[in-house]
N, C-alpha and C positions, 0 to 999 in steps of 0.2 A: 587658790588657797583653800584647803578643806574647811568645812564649816566649823569643825571642832577647834581649829586654831583661832578663828575669830571669836568663838565662845570663850576660849581660854583667855584671850586678851581682855575681853569685856569683863570676865570674872576677876582678873587681876586688878583692873581699874576700879571696879566696884569695891573690892576688898580694901584697896588703898583709901578710897573715899570714906568707907565705913570706919576704918582705923583712925583716919584724920579727925572726923567729926565725933565719933563715938568714944574715942580713947584720948587722943591728944587734946581735943578741944571740946570735951563734954561740958565743961563749965566755961561760960563766957569770961574772957579775961583779955587784958590789953597785951598784945604781942610785942615784946621788946626786940631790939635789933639782934641780940645774942640768940634768942630763941628762933628768930627768923633765919639767921644764918645756918643754924643747925638743921632746921627744916629744909632750907634750900639745898644743903649738902645731901640730905637724905633723898630728896626728889631727884637731884642730879645723879646720885648713885643708882637710883631705880631706873632712870632713863638709860644710863650706861649699861646696867645689868640686862636690860631688855635687848641691847645690842648682842649680847651673848646668845639670848634666845633666838634672835634673828639669824645668827650663824647656823644654829642647829636646824631651824625651820627651813631655811633656804638650801641647806645641804641635802635635806630630805625631799623638798618639794620644788626647789628652784631649777628644774630641768630645762630641756630645750623648749618646753611650752611656757616658760616664764613670760609674764606680761611685759617685762622690761627687756628690750632687745640687747642691752648691755650685759644683762645677766645670762640670757639665753645663749648668747654667742660664745660664752666661755666653755672650754673643753672639759673641765672636771667639776665635780660637785663641790670640792673645797674652794676652787677659784670662784665659782658662782656664789658661794656663801660669803666669801670675803668681799665680793663686789656689792652684795646686798647690804652688808654691814657698813661699807663706806657710804653707800647711798643713804642709808638710814641716818648715820651720824651727820652727814651733810644737811639732810632735811631737818634733823633735830636742832642742829646749830643755827640754821637759818630761822626756823620758827622761834627758837629761844631768843635770838637777837631781835626779831621783829616784836616779840612779846615785851621786850624792854621798852620799846617805843609806846606800847600800850600802857606801861606803868605811868608815863607822863600824863596821859589822858585820864586814867583812873584817879590819879592824885588830884587832878584838877576837879573832877566830879565830886570826890569826897569833900574837898575844900568848899565847893560851891554850896553843898547841902549841909556843911558843918557837921559831918558824921564823925562822932568820937572814934578813936582807934579801937575801943573795946567792941564796937559793933561792925567794924569794917570786915572782919574775917567772915561774918555771916553773909554779908553781901557777896563777897568774892566766892565763897563756897557754893552758894546757889547759882552764882554766875557761871562757875565752872560746869555745873550740871547742864545748864543751858547750852554752853559752848560744845560739850560732847555731842549733844543731839544736833545742833546747828551745823557743826563741822562734818558730821556723818552725812547729812543731807547734801551739803555743798560738795564734799569730796565724791560722794556717790554720783552726783550729777556731772561733776568734772571728769570723773573716770569714764562715764558713759560717752561723753563728748569726745574725749581723747581717743578712746578705743574705736569709735565709729567714724570720726573725722580727724585724720592726722593733722590737717591744716590748722586745727584749733590751737595747737601748741605755738604756732607762729602768731596767732592772735594774742595768746598769753604773753609771748615775748614782747610784742609791741606795747601791750598794756603795762608790763613791768618796767620797760624803759621809760614810758611816758610818766608813770607814777614816780619813778626814781628822780627824773628831772624835775617834776612838779615839787617833790619833797625838798630838793635842793634850794628852790626859790621860795619855799613857804615855811622854812624851818622856824623863823622868828614870829610866825603868825600864831596868835592865840585865839582859838574859837570862843565866841561869847555864848555861854550856855543859856543865858537869859533869853537869847534869840532862837534857841533850838526849837524847830517846828514840832518835833515829837513831844517835847516837854510842854509846849503850849497846848497841843492837842489833848494830852492827858489831863492837864489842869482844867480844860474846858469840859471834858467828858466825865471826869471822876470827881467825887467829893474827896478833897485832900486836906489833911490836917496841917496846921501851921507849924507844929512842933513834932519832934520824934516821940515815939512811945516805946522806948527800950529797943528790943530787937524785932519788934513786930512790924510786918509789912502792911497789915490791915487791922483796924480796930473798929468796934461798934460804939458809936457815940450818938447823942440826940441830934437829930436834924434841926438846924436852925429854923427852917421853914415850917415843918410839920410837928416838931417836938418829939417825933417817934425815933426809936433807935434805928440807925442805918449804918451800913459799912462805909468806912472812910479809908482811903489809901493814906499811908504815911509818907513823909519825904524819903524814908528808907526804900520804899517800893519804887518811887520815881528814880532814885539813885540806881537801883538794880536794873531797871529798864534801860537807863542810859549806859550802864556798864555792858549789858548785853548788846546794845546797839553799837557801841564802840568796837566790840569784838567782830560784829558782822562787817563793819567798815574795814577793819584790819584783815579779816579773812579774805576780802576781795584782793588784797595784795599777797598775803601769805600762801593761800591755797594755790593760785597759779604759780607762785615761786617754787613750791615743792613739786608740782607737776612738771615744771621745767627741769627739775633735777631727775625725776623718775616718774613714769606713768603708772607704776605699780601702786594700786590703791591701798594695799596692806601696809607698805612702807610709808606712803603719804599719811595715812590716818594714824598709824601708831606713833610716828615721829611727831606729828601734830599734837596728839593727846598727851604724850609724855612731856613735851615741852611746856604745854599749857598747865598741866597738873601742878607744876612747881611755881606757877605765876603768883599764887597767893602768898606763898612763903617768900618769894623773891621781892614782892611788892613791899613788905614791911621792912626789908633790909635796905631797899633802894630809895623808898619814899623820902627818907630824911636827907639823902645825899644826891637826889635826882638832879639838883642844880649843877653837879660836878660832871655830868655826862652830856653836856651840850653838843660836843663834836661827834658823839656817837651817832647822832641823827644823820650827819653827813656820811658816815660810814655805812649806815643802813641804806641810805639812798643809793650809794655806789654799789652796794651788794645787789639791789634790785636791778640796776642798770646792767651789772655784770651778768647776772643770771639770764636776763632777757637777751643780752647780746650773744651769749654763748650758744643759744639755740639758733640764732640767725647765722652765726659764723661757723657753727659746728659742721655743717654740711660741706663747707669749703675747706676748712683748716684741718679737720680731723676725719674727713670722710664719714661723718656721722656725728655722734655726740662727743663733747669734750670728755676726756678721761675723768672718772669720778675722783681720783686722787688729786688731780690738778684743780678741779672745781672746789674740792674741800680745802685745799691749801690756800687758794686765792681768797676764799670766804673767810677763813681763819685770819689771814694776814690783814684784810680790810677791817674786820671787827676789832682785832687786837690793836691795830693802829689807831682806830677811833677811840677806843677806851683809854689807851696809853696817853694819847695826845690830850684828851679831855682832862684826865687826872693831872697831867703836867701843867696845863694852862690854868686849872682852877685850884692849884695847890695854895693852901692858906686862906681860901675864900670861905666865908660863912654862908650858911643857908639863908635865903631871903625870908624875912618875917612876913607873917600873914596877919590880917586884922582879925 
């Protein structure tokens, strides 16, 4: 992929972030569900609009030398472009679905630190910036491994199947943040205030031991660190999942980033009704098992990789089933109250 295409993508992402923070959320305010839904629709629209860009990019540059053999094997530029779009949409959907599971964890982190809704957008915004960098590093490393060692995909497949099975048996398990080792380490190593200081991550306060002004981390900073850590944990599942769909790093990275960009907006819409999506976790676990299994079975059943259209169809069916069954089983239920 030419360097200018990568630069164009990065420019688009930066422009979206500048517009979000500098225009839509220049003044801190509590994001209500209606605004969150409009923002989610905007980000989903941008993600789908990028699929159009993918078509034109791969029509021009997705030739016989394409990194994904599914794309390279097709006879015409148009066919290769449509294959790239299908792979992008599958990766986007899988990452978007796995990001929903991230919402459950982020909601728990905000509740633990008692972060008001008015300050949550700032944590998520800076968290997204960290995600963009961390995912670039992880995807770059993953692409290098896949391109140089084809057997790594089978390792990814086993990892995904094992993770999916583990998720099925640990769905009702709630992690105890008070026991989190990273949080304990930060509290030992840093001066930390007992209360929030608005939107600030760091404040200067008198040191109780010396009486001199010193920098203190606020609970909002600890919250940001745990949000970033949660994404690293989720990336261990989601990055191999998308490499299992396509080894093309451009499709992997762009589908990842466009799915994650809308996570902030989606969070505020889903946080209030997250209790209604319990069975979605089962669907996500099955998606991971399916994606891992299709790598192992592809060589025998399809003489290579499963057709992209079939992979996309099964993924959509599993997620739609999980969402539909969750909403049906939880109809009329009220959100649990928190202290």
